[in-house]
All heavy atoms as TSV, in Angstrom:
chain	resi	resn	atom	element	x	y	z
A	1	MET	N	N	-1.351	-1.842	14.920
A	1	MET	CA	C	-1.127	-0.427	15.152
A	1	MET	C	C	-1.998	0.008	16.323
A	1	MET	O	O	-3.170	-0.331	16.375
A	1	MET	CB	C	-1.477	0.380	13.909
A	1	MET	CG	C	-0.657	0.049	12.701
A	1	MET	SD	S	-0.905	1.231	11.372
A	1	MET	CE	C	0.394	2.347	11.768
A	2	LYS	N	N	-1.403	0.791	17.187
A	2	LYS	CA	C	-2.114	1.210	18.392
A	2	LYS	C	C	-2.857	2.531	18.232
A	2	LYS	O	O	-3.965	2.676	18.703
A	2	LYS	CB	C	-1.137	1.325	19.560
A	2	LYS	CG	C	-0.595	-0.001	20.012
A	2	LYS	CD	C	0.326	0.179	21.184
A	2	LYS	CE	C	0.877	-1.161	21.637
A	2	LYS	NZ	N	1.763	-1.012	22.779
A	3	ASN	N	N	-2.229	3.494	17.597
A	3	ASN	CA	C	-2.791	4.841	17.525
A	3	ASN	C	C	-3.111	5.251	16.101
A	3	ASN	O	O	-2.505	6.169	15.562
A	3	ASN	CB	C	-1.811	5.844	18.152
A	3	ASN	CG	C	-1.518	5.531	19.596
A	3	ASN	OD1	O	-2.428	5.267	20.362
A	3	ASN	ND2	N	-0.249	5.550	19.967
A	4	VAL	N	N	-4.060	4.601	15.483
A	4	VAL	CA	C	-4.431	4.899	14.096
A	4	VAL	C	C	-5.152	6.243	14.059
A	4	VAL	O	O	-6.146	6.438	14.751
A	4	VAL	CB	C	-5.320	3.784	13.507
A	4	VAL	CG1	C	-5.800	4.168	12.125
A	4	VAL	CG2	C	-4.567	2.466	13.479
A	5	ILE	N	N	-4.614	7.152	13.236
A	5	ILE	CA	C	-5.225	8.477	13.118
A	5	ILE	C	C	-6.036	8.619	11.837
A	5	ILE	O	O	-6.869	9.513	11.723
A	5	ILE	CB	C	-4.180	9.605	13.202
A	5	ILE	CG1	C	-3.164	9.519	12.063
A	5	ILE	CG2	C	-3.488	9.599	14.559
A	5	ILE	CD1	C	-2.277	10.749	11.910
A	6	ALA	N	N	-5.799	7.728	10.871
A	6	ALA	CA	C	-6.522	7.794	9.598
A	6	ALA	C	C	-6.369	6.475	8.856
A	6	ALA	O	O	-5.440	5.719	9.102
A	6	ALA	CB	C	-5.990	8.931	8.732
A	7	THR	N	N	-7.302	6.245	7.934
A	7	THR	CA	C	-7.254	5.086	7.050
A	7	THR	C	C	-7.650	5.547	5.659
A	7	THR	O	O	-8.601	6.315	5.513
A	7	THR	CB	C	-8.227	3.984	7.536
A	7	THR	OG1	O	-7.876	3.623	8.862
A	7	THR	CG2	C	-8.156	2.758	6.658
A	8	LYS	N	N	-6.907	5.114	4.654
A	8	LYS	CA	C	-7.225	5.434	3.258
A	8	LYS	C	C	-7.109	4.174	2.423
A	8	LYS	O	O	-6.318	3.293	2.726
A	8	LYS	CB	C	-6.261	6.475	2.688
A	8	LYS	CG	C	-6.468	7.858	3.217
A	8	LYS	CD	C	-5.591	8.830	2.461
A	8	LYS	CE	C	-5.794	10.235	2.994
A	8	LYS	NZ	N	-4.953	11.206	2.288
A	9	THR	N	N	-7.882	4.135	1.348
A	9	THR	CA	C	-7.834	3.014	0.419
A	9	THR	C	C	-7.328	3.520	-0.925
A	9	THR	O	O	-7.764	4.557	-1.412
A	9	THR	CB	C	-9.227	2.380	0.270
A	9	THR	OG1	O	-9.650	1.924	1.556
A	9	THR	CG2	C	-9.194	1.201	-0.687
A	10	PHE	N	N	-6.407	2.757	-1.505
A	10	PHE	CA	C	-5.828	3.088	-2.809
A	10	PHE	C	C	-6.094	1.951	-3.773
A	10	PHE	O	O	-5.953	0.778	-3.423
A	10	PHE	CB	C	-4.308	3.274	-2.695
A	10	PHE	CG	C	-3.892	4.414	-1.816
A	10	PHE	CD1	C	-3.717	4.222	-0.453
A	10	PHE	CD2	C	-3.679	5.668	-2.348
A	10	PHE	CE1	C	-3.323	5.260	0.369
A	10	PHE	CE2	C	-3.277	6.723	-1.532
A	10	PHE	CZ	C	-3.109	6.517	-0.164
A	11	LYS	N	N	-6.477	2.288	-4.997
A	11	LYS	CA	C	-6.606	1.317	-6.074
A	11	LYS	C	C	-5.204	0.985	-6.554
A	11	LYS	O	O	-4.362	1.863	-6.696
A	11	LYS	CB	C	-7.426	1.926	-7.217
A	11	LYS	CG	C	-7.539	1.084	-8.440
A	11	LYS	CD	C	-8.547	0.003	-8.271
A	11	LYS	CE	C	-8.699	-0.753	-9.591
A	11	LYS	NZ	N	-8.831	-2.170	-9.380
A	12	VAL	N	N	-4.930	-0.304	-6.781
A	12	VAL	CA	C	-3.612	-0.732	-7.243
A	12	VAL	C	C	-3.772	-1.402	-8.606
A	12	VAL	O	O	-4.422	-2.440	-8.720
A	12	VAL	CB	C	-2.948	-1.701	-6.238
A	12	VAL	CG1	C	-1.560	-2.091	-6.731
A	12	VAL	CG2	C	-2.863	-1.080	-4.852
A	13	ASP	N	N	-3.200	-0.795	-9.636
A	13	ASP	CA	C	-3.266	-1.344	-10.991
A	13	ASP	C	C	-2.195	-2.410	-11.181
A	13	ASP	O	O	-1.079	-2.260	-10.706
A	13	ASP	CB	C	-3.037	-0.238	-12.024
A	13	ASP	CG	C	-4.152	0.779	-12.038
A	13	ASP	OD1	O	-5.309	0.415	-11.795
A	13	ASP	OD2	O	-3.848	1.952	-12.295
A	14	GLY	N	N	-2.519	-3.478	-11.880
A	14	GLY	CA	C	-1.538	-4.478	-12.270
A	14	GLY	C	C	-1.252	-5.548	-11.238
A	14	GLY	O	O	-0.334	-6.329	-11.400
A	15	MET	N	N	-2.033	-5.612	-10.183
A	15	MET	CA	C	-1.820	-6.613	-9.138
A	15	MET	C	C	-2.703	-7.813	-9.463
A	15	MET	O	O	-3.919	-7.735	-9.391
A	15	MET	CB	C	-2.192	-6.002	-7.781
A	15	MET	CG	C	-1.869	-6.869	-6.612
A	15	MET	SD	S	-2.071	-6.025	-5.019
A	15	MET	CE	C	-3.751	-5.415	-5.109
A	16	HIS	N	N	-2.059	-8.951	-9.840
A	16	HIS	CA	C	-2.825	-10.093	-10.320
A	16	HIS	C	C	-2.628	-11.384	-9.547
A	16	HIS	O	O	-3.369	-12.336	-9.758
A	16	HIS	CB	C	-2.486	-10.363	-11.792
A	16	HIS	CG	C	-2.734	-9.181	-12.672
A	16	HIS	ND1	N	-3.986	-8.753	-13.004
A	16	HIS	CD2	C	-1.869	-8.327	-13.259
A	16	HIS	CE1	C	-3.897	-7.686	-13.771
A	16	HIS	NE2	N	-2.620	-7.402	-13.939
A	17	CYS	N	N	-1.611	-11.432	-8.682
A	17	CYS	CA	C	-1.320	-12.693	-8.007
A	17	CYS	C	C	-0.931	-12.450	-6.550
A	17	CYS	O	O	-0.743	-11.306	-6.131
A	17	CYS	CB	C	-0.204	-13.456	-8.730
A	17	CYS	SG	S	1.395	-12.608	-8.668
A	18	GLU	N	N	-0.803	-13.526	-5.822
A	18	GLU	CA	C	-0.447	-13.444	-4.404
A	18	GLU	C	C	0.943	-12.838	-4.217
A	18	GLU	O	O	1.188	-12.104	-3.262
A	18	GLU	CB	C	-0.514	-14.834	-3.772
A	18	GLU	CG	C	-0.568	-14.802	-2.273
A	18	GLU	CD	C	-1.837	-14.173	-1.722
A	18	GLU	OE1	O	-2.910	-14.343	-2.308
A	18	GLU	OE2	O	-1.740	-13.498	-0.676
A	19	LYS	N	N	1.856	-13.118	-5.125
A	19	LYS	CA	C	3.202	-12.551	-5.041
A	19	LYS	C	C	3.135	-11.024	-5.158
A	19	LYS	O	O	3.801	-10.314	-4.408
A	19	LYS	CB	C	4.097	-13.136	-6.128
A	19	LYS	CG	C	5.537	-12.739	-6.004
A	19	LYS	CD	C	6.394	-13.480	-7.023
A	19	LYS	CE	C	7.852	-13.093	-6.869
A	19	LYS	NZ	N	8.696	-13.794	-7.833
A	20	CYS	N	N	2.328	-10.536	-6.087
A	20	CYS	CA	C	2.139	-9.086	-6.225
A	20	CYS	C	C	1.569	-8.510	-4.933
A	20	CYS	O	O	2.031	-7.486	-4.431
A	20	CYS	CB	C	1.175	-8.768	-7.361
A	20	CYS	SG	S	1.742	-9.146	-9.005
A	21	SER	N	N	0.561	-9.158	-4.420
A	21	SER	CA	C	-0.086	-8.722	-3.183
A	21	SER	C	C	0.917	-8.638	-2.042
A	21	SER	O	O	0.950	-7.661	-1.295
A	21	SER	CB	C	-1.213	-9.694	-2.838
A	21	SER	OG	O	-1.737	-9.430	-1.573
A	22	ASN	N	N	1.759	-9.647	-1.918
A	22	ASN	CA	C	2.749	-9.663	-0.848
A	22	ASN	C	C	3.771	-8.540	-0.996
A	22	ASN	O	O	4.169	-7.924	-0.014
A	22	ASN	CB	C	3.472	-11.013	-0.805
A	22	ASN	CG	C	2.573	-12.130	-0.342
A	22	ASN	OD1	O	1.560	-11.918	0.307
A	22	ASN	ND2	N	2.941	-13.355	-0.688
A	23	ARG	N	N	4.188	-8.267	-2.222
A	23	ARG	CA	C	5.170	-7.190	-2.438
A	23	ARG	C	C	4.579	-5.823	-2.131
A	23	ARG	O	O	5.250	-4.969	-1.580
A	23	ARG	CB	C	5.707	-7.234	-3.858
A	23	ARG	CG	C	6.631	-8.398	-4.047
A	23	ARG	CD	C	7.560	-8.143	-5.166
A	23	ARG	NE	N	8.412	-9.301	-5.350
A	23	ARG	CZ	C	9.455	-9.321	-6.131
A	23	ARG	NH1	N	9.775	-8.256	-6.814
A	23	ARG	NH2	N	10.185	-10.397	-6.240
A	24	VAL	N	N	3.338	-5.616	-2.524
A	24	VAL	CA	C	2.687	-4.338	-2.214
A	24	VAL	C	C	2.568	-4.186	-0.700
A	24	VAL	O	O	2.880	-3.128	-0.145
A	24	VAL	CB	C	1.315	-4.231	-2.906
A	24	VAL	CG1	C	0.543	-3.020	-2.408
A	24	VAL	CG2	C	1.490	-4.175	-4.423
A	25	THR	N	N	2.138	-5.240	-0.025
A	25	THR	CA	C	2.011	-5.198	1.434
A	25	THR	C	C	3.359	-4.872	2.076
A	25	THR	O	O	3.445	-3.997	2.951
A	25	THR	CB	C	1.478	-6.541	1.976
A	25	THR	OG1	O	0.194	-6.780	1.410
A	25	THR	CG2	C	1.359	-6.521	3.486
A	26	GLU	N	N	4.403	-5.555	1.648
A	26	GLU	CA	C	5.738	-5.320	2.204
A	26	GLU	C	C	6.204	-3.889	1.949
A	26	GLU	O	O	6.770	-3.249	2.837
A	26	GLU	CB	C	6.740	-6.294	1.603
A	26	GLU	CG	C	6.565	-7.710	2.081
A	26	GLU	CD	C	7.464	-8.692	1.343
A	26	GLU	OE1	O	8.434	-8.260	0.678
A	26	GLU	OE2	O	7.195	-9.904	1.429
A	27	ALA	N	N	5.972	-3.390	0.736
A	27	ALA	CA	C	6.401	-2.033	0.396
A	27	ALA	C	C	5.713	-0.998	1.272
A	27	ALA	O	O	6.351	-0.086	1.798
A	27	ALA	CB	C	6.129	-1.748	-1.083
A	28	VAL	N	N	4.402	-1.141	1.446
A	28	VAL	CA	C	3.660	-0.191	2.274
A	28	VAL	C	C	4.088	-0.322	3.734
A	28	VAL	O	O	4.313	0.675	4.420
A	28	VAL	CB	C	2.137	-0.381	2.121
A	28	VAL	CG1	C	1.374	0.466	3.120
A	28	VAL	CG2	C	1.711	-0.031	0.699
A	29	ASN	N	N	4.229	-1.541	4.208
A	29	ASN	CA	C	4.591	-1.747	5.612
A	29	ASN	C	C	6.011	-1.303	5.936
A	29	ASN	O	O	6.340	-1.124	7.107
A	29	ASN	CB	C	4.380	-3.208	6.009
A	29	ASN	CG	C	2.919	-3.572	6.082
A	29	ASN	OD1	O	2.048	-2.716	6.158
A	29	ASN	ND2	N	2.627	-4.852	6.045
A	30	ASP	N	N	6.850	-1.107	4.920
A	30	ASP	CA	C	8.200	-0.592	5.139
A	30	ASP	C	C	8.214	0.913	5.413
A	30	ASP	O	O	9.229	1.449	5.839
A	30	ASP	CB	C	9.100	-0.884	3.934
A	30	ASP	CG	C	9.604	-2.320	3.916
A	30	ASP	OD1	O	9.492	-3.014	4.955
A	30	ASP	OD2	O	10.107	-2.744	2.862
A	31	ILE	N	N	7.119	1.596	5.167
A	31	ILE	CA	C	7.031	3.033	5.427
A	31	ILE	C	C	6.748	3.222	6.922
A	31	ILE	O	O	5.761	2.684	7.434
A	31	ILE	CB	C	5.916	3.685	4.595
A	31	ILE	CG1	C	6.170	3.473	3.108
A	31	ILE	CG2	C	5.804	5.172	4.921
A	31	ILE	CD1	C	5.000	3.856	2.229
A	32	PRO	N	N	7.592	3.962	7.620
A	32	PRO	CA	C	7.363	4.173	9.054
A	32	PRO	C	C	6.006	4.829	9.333
A	32	PRO	O	O	5.607	5.770	8.651
A	32	PRO	CB	C	8.499	5.114	9.465
A	32	PRO	CG	C	9.556	4.912	8.428
A	32	PRO	CD	C	8.814	4.611	7.153
A	33	GLY	N	N	5.292	4.275	10.295
A	33	GLY	CA	C	4.036	4.868	10.734
A	33	GLY	C	C	2.808	4.450	9.968
A	33	GLY	O	O	1.728	4.985	10.195
A	34	VAL	N	N	2.944	3.500	9.030
A	34	VAL	CA	C	1.783	3.025	8.282
A	34	VAL	C	C	1.762	1.503	8.220
A	34	VAL	O	O	2.783	0.854	8.407
A	34	VAL	CB	C	1.713	3.588	6.835
A	34	VAL	CG1	C	1.675	5.095	6.826
A	34	VAL	CG2	C	2.837	3.080	5.985
A	35	ALA	N	N	0.577	0.962	7.971
A	35	ALA	CA	C	0.415	-0.475	7.770
A	35	ALA	C	C	-0.608	-0.667	6.664
A	35	ALA	O	O	-1.637	0.010	6.637
A	35	ALA	CB	C	-0.056	-1.159	9.041
A	36	GLY	N	N	-0.323	-1.583	5.747
A	36	GLY	CA	C	-1.214	-1.823	4.621
A	36	GLY	C	C	-1.782	-3.226	4.623
A	36	GLY	O	O	-1.116	-4.175	5.023
A	37	VAL	N	N	-3.035	-3.319	4.171
A	37	VAL	CA	C	-3.705	-4.606	3.995
A	37	VAL	C	C	-4.233	-4.629	2.568
A	37	VAL	O	O	-5.001	-3.758	2.170
A	37	VAL	CB	C	-4.864	-4.782	5.003
A	37	VAL	CG1	C	-5.592	-6.084	4.748
A	37	VAL	CG2	C	-4.345	-4.714	6.433
A	38	VAL	N	N	-3.816	-5.640	1.807
A	38	VAL	CA	C	-4.194	-5.752	0.400
A	38	VAL	C	C	-5.402	-6.657	0.242
A	38	VAL	O	O	-5.508	-7.697	0.881
A	38	VAL	CB	C	-3.014	-6.304	-0.430
A	38	VAL	CG1	C	-3.438	-6.651	-1.835
A	38	VAL	CG2	C	-1.860	-5.317	-0.441
A	39	ASP	N	N	-6.325	-6.240	-0.630
A	39	ASP	CA	C	-7.436	-7.084	-1.064
A	39	ASP	C	C	-7.185	-7.358	-2.539
A	39	ASP	O	O	-7.441	-6.503	-3.393
A	39	ASP	CB	C	-8.770	-6.378	-0.858
A	39	ASP	CG	C	-9.960	-7.259	-1.192
A	39	ASP	OD1	O	-9.874	-8.048	-2.164
A	39	ASP	OD2	O	-10.983	-7.155	-0.498
A	40	LEU	N	N	-6.637	-8.527	-2.822
A	40	LEU	CA	C	-6.237	-8.871	-4.181
A	40	LEU	C	C	-7.430	-8.896	-5.134
A	40	LEU	O	O	-7.347	-8.398	-6.261
A	40	LEU	CB	C	-5.516	-10.221	-4.182
A	40	LEU	CG	C	-4.971	-10.727	-5.507
A	40	LEU	CD1	C	-3.987	-9.733	-6.105
A	40	LEU	CD2	C	-4.307	-12.082	-5.322
A	41	LYS	N	N	-8.545	-9.454	-4.695
A	41	LYS	CA	C	-9.730	-9.547	-5.571
A	41	LYS	C	C	-10.256	-8.176	-5.967
A	41	LYS	O	O	-10.694	-7.981	-7.101
A	41	LYS	CB	C	-10.828	-10.348	-4.886
A	41	LYS	CG	C	-10.524	-11.821	-4.808
A	41	LYS	CD	C	-11.672	-12.587	-4.208
A	41	LYS	CE	C	-11.323	-14.061	-4.095
A	41	LYS	NZ	N	-12.427	-14.845	-3.570
A	42	LYS	N	N	-10.231	-7.223	-5.048
A	42	LYS	CA	C	-10.716	-5.869	-5.336
A	42	LYS	C	C	-9.641	-4.985	-5.946
A	42	LYS	O	O	-9.942	-3.918	-6.472
A	42	LYS	CB	C	-11.236	-5.206	-4.064
A	42	LYS	CG	C	-12.503	-5.835	-3.537
A	42	LYS	CD	C	-12.992	-5.094	-2.311
A	42	LYS	CE	C	-14.272	-5.719	-1.769
A	42	LYS	NZ	N	-14.729	-5.009	-0.556
A	43	GLY	N	N	-8.367	-5.417	-5.860
A	43	GLY	CA	C	-7.278	-4.628	-6.399
A	43	GLY	C	C	-7.022	-3.356	-5.613
A	43	GLY	O	O	-6.740	-2.306	-6.197
A	44	ILE	N	N	-7.098	-3.446	-4.290
A	44	ILE	CA	C	-6.905	-2.272	-3.447
A	44	ILE	C	C	-5.942	-2.584	-2.300
A	44	ILE	O	O	-5.727	-3.742	-1.948
A	44	ILE	CB	C	-8.229	-1.765	-2.844
A	44	ILE	CG1	C	-8.897	-2.839	-1.972
A	44	ILE	CG2	C	-9.171	-1.260	-3.926
A	44	ILE	CD1	C	-10.118	-2.355	-1.201
A	45	VAL	N	N	-5.390	-1.535	-1.749
A	45	VAL	CA	C	-4.631	-1.627	-0.504
A	45	VAL	C	C	-5.228	-0.594	0.446
A	45	VAL	O	O	-5.423	0.563	0.085
A	45	VAL	CB	C	-3.112	-1.414	-0.707
A	45	VAL	CG1	C	-2.790	-0.062	-1.313
A	45	VAL	CG2	C	-2.361	-1.599	0.612
A	46	THR	N	N	-5.565	-1.027	1.646
A	46	THR	CA	C	-6.080	-0.136	2.674
A	46	THR	C	C	-4.930	0.152	3.629
A	46	THR	O	O	-4.310	-0.762	4.170
A	46	THR	CB	C	-7.265	-0.777	3.418
A	46	THR	OG1	O	-8.283	-1.063	2.457
A	46	THR	CG2	C	-7.812	0.153	4.480
A	47	VAL	N	N	-4.664	1.433	3.812
A	47	VAL	CA	C	-3.516	1.868	4.599
A	47	VAL	C	C	-4.002	2.554	5.872
A	47	VAL	O	O	-4.831	3.467	5.814
A	47	VAL	CB	C	-2.628	2.828	3.776
A	47	VAL	CG1	C	-1.424	3.279	4.587
A	47	VAL	CG2	C	-2.188	2.167	2.486
A	48	SER	N	N	-3.486	2.107	7.000
A	48	SER	CA	C	-3.757	2.738	8.297
A	48	SER	C	C	-2.536	3.545	8.686
A	48	SER	O	O	-1.402	3.089	8.530
A	48	SER	CB	C	-4.034	1.671	9.362
A	48	SER	OG	O	-5.172	0.919	9.016
A	49	TYR	N	N	-2.779	4.739	9.225
A	49	TYR	CA	C	-1.704	5.666	9.553
A	49	TYR	C	C	-1.632	5.915	11.062
A	49	TYR	O	O	-2.652	6.173	11.684
A	49	TYR	CB	C	-1.959	7.031	8.903
A	49	TYR	CG	C	-2.027	7.016	7.400
A	49	TYR	CD1	C	-3.183	6.615	6.731
A	49	TYR	CD2	C	-0.947	7.434	6.646
A	49	TYR	CE1	C	-3.246	6.617	5.351
A	49	TYR	CE2	C	-1.007	7.447	5.266
A	49	TYR	CZ	C	-2.162	7.039	4.622
A	49	TYR	OH	O	-2.217	7.047	3.255
A	50	GLU	N	N	-0.415	5.877	11.617
A	50	GLU	CA	C	-0.174	6.303	12.989
A	50	GLU	C	C	0.365	7.727	13.015
A	50	GLU	O	O	0.400	8.352	14.061
A	50	GLU	CB	C	0.862	5.402	13.681
A	50	GLU	CG	C	0.314	4.090	14.126
A	50	GLU	CD	C	1.324	3.305	14.938
A	50	GLU	OE1	O	2.538	3.437	14.712
A	50	GLU	OE2	O	0.877	2.535	15.801
A	51	GLN	N	N	0.809	8.193	11.858
A	51	GLN	CA	C	1.335	9.553	11.720
A	51	GLN	C	C	1.030	10.028	10.312
A	51	GLN	O	O	0.672	9.241	9.450
A	51	GLN	CB	C	2.843	9.569	11.973
A	51	GLN	CG	C	3.628	8.742	10.971
A	51	GLN	CD	C	5.087	8.586	11.341
A	51	GLN	OE1	O	5.426	8.572	12.510
A	51	GLN	NE2	N	5.952	8.474	10.341
A	52	GLU	N	N	1.167	11.319	10.098
A	52	GLU	CA	C	0.908	11.887	8.775
A	52	GLU	C	C	1.946	11.388	7.777
A	52	GLU	O	O	3.142	11.428	8.042
A	52	GLU	CB	C	0.970	13.416	8.847
A	52	GLU	CG	C	-0.054	14.003	9.781
A	52	GLU	CD	C	-1.208	14.656	9.065
A	52	GLU	OE1	O	-1.110	14.885	7.855
A	52	GLU	OE2	O	-2.206	14.923	9.730
A	53	VAL	N	N	1.467	10.886	6.636
A	53	VAL	CA	C	2.320	10.450	5.536
A	53	VAL	C	C	1.653	10.921	4.253
A	53	VAL	O	O	0.446	10.725	4.067
A	53	VAL	CB	C	2.484	8.909	5.515
A	53	VAL	CG1	C	3.268	8.463	4.296
A	53	VAL	CG2	C	3.153	8.420	6.787
A	54	ALA	N	N	2.419	11.546	3.384
A	54	ALA	CA	C	1.869	12.062	2.127
A	54	ALA	C	C	1.392	10.916	1.245
A	54	ALA	O	O	2.040	9.863	1.177
A	54	ALA	CB	C	2.926	12.870	1.396
A	55	ASP	N	N	0.264	11.132	0.566
A	55	ASP	CA	C	-0.255	10.129	-0.367
A	55	ASP	C	C	0.795	9.743	-1.407
A	55	ASP	O	O	0.882	8.592	-1.810
A	55	ASP	CB	C	-1.499	10.645	-1.090
A	55	ASP	CG	C	-2.726	10.667	-0.203
A	55	ASP	OD1	O	-2.661	10.209	0.958
A	55	ASP	OD2	O	-3.770	11.158	-0.679
A	56	GLU	N	N	1.589	10.714	-1.832
A	56	GLU	CA	C	2.608	10.453	-2.845
A	56	GLU	C	C	3.601	9.394	-2.373
A	56	GLU	O	O	4.125	8.627	-3.156
A	56	GLU	CB	C	3.351	11.746	-3.216
A	56	GLU	CG	C	2.501	12.723	-3.987
A	56	GLU	CD	C	1.471	13.461	-3.121
A	56	GLU	OE1	O	1.680	13.595	-1.887
A	56	GLU	OE2	O	0.445	13.872	-3.674
A	57	GLN	N	N	3.867	9.366	-1.072
A	57	GLN	CA	C	4.795	8.366	-0.557
A	57	GLN	C	C	4.198	6.968	-0.676
A	57	GLN	O	O	4.888	6.005	-0.976
A	57	GLN	CB	C	5.149	8.666	0.904
A	57	GLN	CG	C	6.306	7.841	1.393
A	57	GLN	CD	C	6.805	8.268	2.752
A	57	GLN	OE1	O	6.319	9.229	3.334
A	57	GLN	NE2	N	7.762	7.553	3.270
A	58	ILE	N	N	2.892	6.845	-0.480
A	58	ILE	CA	C	2.218	5.561	-0.636
A	58	ILE	C	C	2.157	5.179	-2.114
A	58	ILE	O	O	2.395	4.034	-2.487
A	58	ILE	CB	C	0.790	5.601	-0.054
A	58	ILE	CG1	C	0.793	6.038	1.421
A	58	ILE	CG2	C	0.079	4.272	-0.246
A	58	ILE	CD1	C	1.517	5.109	2.363
A	59	LYS	N	N	1.841	6.156	-2.968
A	59	LYS	CA	C	1.646	5.887	-4.390
A	59	LYS	C	C	2.927	5.826	-5.196
A	59	LYS	O	O	2.903	5.452	-6.354
A	59	LYS	CB	C	0.747	6.968	-4.994
A	59	LYS	CG	C	-0.648	6.947	-4.449
A	59	LYS	CD	C	-1.534	7.877	-5.229
A	59	LYS	CE	C	-1.816	9.132	-4.487
A	59	LYS	NZ	N	-2.756	10.008	-5.193
A	60	ASP	N	N	4.038	6.164	-4.591
A	60	ASP	CA	C	5.326	6.191	-5.292
A	60	ASP	C	C	5.614	4.834	-5.920
A	60	ASP	O	O	5.774	3.838	-5.230
A	60	ASP	CB	C	6.431	6.574	-4.320
A	60	ASP	CG	C	7.760	6.815	-4.994
A	60	ASP	OD1	O	7.920	6.458	-6.182
A	60	ASP	OD2	O	8.649	7.360	-4.330
A	61	SER	N	N	5.688	4.780	-7.236
A	61	SER	CA	C	5.874	3.501	-7.932
A	61	SER	C	C	7.184	2.824	-7.560
A	61	SER	O	O	7.312	1.616	-7.681
A	61	SER	CB	C	5.795	3.693	-9.439
A	61	SER	OG	O	6.833	4.537	-9.882
A	62	ARG	N	N	8.167	3.572	-7.093
A	62	ARG	CA	C	9.434	2.964	-6.689
A	62	ARG	C	C	9.239	2.029	-5.502
A	62	ARG	O	O	10.018	1.130	-5.282
A	62	ARG	CB	C	10.468	4.035	-6.356
A	62	ARG	CG	C	10.967	4.739	-7.609
A	62	ARG	CD	C	11.836	5.886	-7.263
A	62	ARG	NE	N	10.962	6.954	-6.769
A	62	ARG	CZ	C	11.391	8.004	-6.106
A	62	ARG	NH1	N	12.658	8.147	-5.835
A	62	ARG	NH2	N	10.554	8.935	-5.712
A	63	LEU	N	N	8.181	2.227	-4.736
A	63	LEU	CA	C	7.885	1.327	-3.624
A	63	LEU	C	C	7.522	-0.059	-4.133
A	63	LEU	O	O	7.733	-1.050	-3.454
A	63	LEU	CB	C	6.692	1.841	-2.813
A	63	LEU	CG	C	6.903	3.082	-1.980
A	63	LEU	CD1	C	5.570	3.509	-1.373
A	63	LEU	CD2	C	7.922	2.840	-0.901
A	64	PHE	N	N	6.940	-0.118	-5.311
A	64	PHE	CA	C	6.359	-1.355	-5.792
A	64	PHE	C	C	7.235	-2.116	-6.775
A	64	PHE	O	O	6.861	-3.181	-7.209
A	64	PHE	CB	C	4.992	-1.086	-6.427
A	64	PHE	CG	C	4.031	-0.478	-5.453
A	64	PHE	CD1	C	3.585	0.807	-5.608
A	64	PHE	CD2	C	3.595	-1.199	-4.364
A	64	PHE	CE1	C	2.700	1.362	-4.709
A	64	PHE	CE2	C	2.716	-0.652	-3.462
A	64	PHE	CZ	C	2.269	0.628	-3.632
A	65	TYR	N	N	8.391	-1.573	-7.160
A	65	TYR	CA	C	9.289	-2.260	-8.082
A	65	TYR	C	C	8.944	-1.830	-9.496
A	65	TYR	O	O	7.805	-1.501	-9.773
A	65	TYR	CB	C	9.149	-3.771	-7.911
A	65	TYR	CG	C	10.320	-4.600	-8.316
A	65	TYR	CD1	C	11.508	-4.555	-7.616
A	65	TYR	CD2	C	10.211	-5.465	-9.388
A	65	TYR	CE1	C	12.566	-5.357	-7.986
A	65	TYR	CE2	C	11.266	-6.270	-9.761
A	65	TYR	CZ	C	12.450	-6.206	-9.054
A	65	TYR	OH	O	13.491	-6.997	-9.422
A	66	SER	N	N	9.890	-1.833	-10.399
A	66	SER	CA	C	9.684	-1.217	-11.703
A	66	SER	C	C	8.615	-1.878	-12.568
A	66	SER	O	O	7.921	-1.212	-13.307
A	66	SER	CB	C	11.006	-1.152	-12.474
A	66	SER	OG	O	11.482	-2.452	-12.715
A	67	LYS	N	N	8.441	-3.179	-12.510
A	67	LYS	CA	C	7.422	-3.841	-13.325
A	67	LYS	C	C	6.261	-4.291	-12.458
A	67	LYS	O	O	5.608	-5.280	-12.733
A	67	LYS	CB	C	8.027	-5.038	-14.043
A	67	LYS	CG	C	9.032	-4.642	-15.087
A	67	LYS	CD	C	9.493	-5.824	-15.883
A	67	LYS	CE	C	10.469	-5.367	-16.950
A	67	LYS	NZ	N	10.900	-6.447	-17.805
A	68	TRP	N	N	6.010	-3.525	-11.434
A	68	TRP	CA	C	5.039	-3.898	-10.423
A	68	TRP	C	C	3.813	-3.041	-10.429
A	68	TRP	O	O	3.776	-2.010	-11.045
A	68	TRP	CB	C	5.730	-3.754	-9.084
A	68	TRP	CG	C	6.160	-5.057	-8.680
A	68	TRP	CD1	C	7.055	-5.872	-9.282
A	68	TRP	CD2	C	5.654	-5.760	-7.590
A	68	TRP	NE1	N	7.138	-7.021	-8.616
A	68	TRP	CE2	C	6.300	-6.978	-7.582
A	68	TRP	CE3	C	4.716	-5.484	-6.619
A	68	TRP	CZ2	C	6.039	-7.917	-6.617
A	68	TRP	CZ3	C	4.481	-6.420	-5.669
A	68	TRP	CH2	C	5.140	-7.618	-5.682
A	69	PRO	N	N	2.849	-3.470	-9.683
A	69	PRO	CA	C	1.623	-2.676	-9.560
A	69	PRO	C	C	1.913	-1.278	-9.037
A	69	PRO	O	O	2.856	-1.078	-8.291
A	69	PRO	CB	C	0.803	-3.454	-8.534
A	69	PRO	CG	C	1.379	-4.824	-8.517
A	69	PRO	CD	C	2.817	-4.669	-8.871
A	70	THR	N	N	1.098	-0.338	-9.451
A	70	THR	CA	C	1.227	1.026	-8.943
A	70	THR	C	C	-0.092	1.484	-8.347
A	70	THR	O	O	-1.160	1.185	-8.890
A	70	THR	CB	C	1.645	1.999	-10.060
A	70	THR	OG1	O	0.725	1.893	-11.147
A	70	THR	CG2	C	3.042	1.701	-10.551
A	71	ALA	N	N	0.009	2.193	-7.244
A	71	ALA	CA	C	-1.197	2.698	-6.586
A	71	ALA	C	C	-1.621	4.001	-7.252
A	71	ALA	O	O	-0.813	4.770	-7.740
A	71	ALA	CB	C	-0.921	2.934	-5.099
A	72	ARG	N	N	-2.920	4.211	-7.259
A	72	ARG	CA	C	-3.441	5.503	-7.766
A	72	ARG	C	C	-4.594	5.929	-6.893
A	72	ARG	O	O	-5.151	5.222	-6.140
A	72	ARG	CB	C	-3.850	5.420	-9.213
A	72	ARG	CG	C	-4.890	4.387	-9.531
A	72	ARG	CD	C	-5.223	4.435	-11.012
A	72	ARG	NE	N	-6.021	3.294	-11.337
A	72	ARG	CZ	C	-7.333	3.348	-11.541
A	72	ARG	NH1	N	-7.968	4.476	-11.452
A	72	ARG	NH2	N	-8.002	2.268	-11.837
């Protein structure tokens, strides 16, 4: 990302394996204007923003799949 205007960290419940980590990363990275980096051991995703995006859009459980980790 070239023009990062903000960075936030979200706790992700239920993320236990590399597959979970990859899905969370993919879900966050599918949102225009943001990029996510997951730390599986800490259970967090750090999101960098190029534009304003509501926290609810990041935390939306539909991003993570129905039986998947959810951000809070």
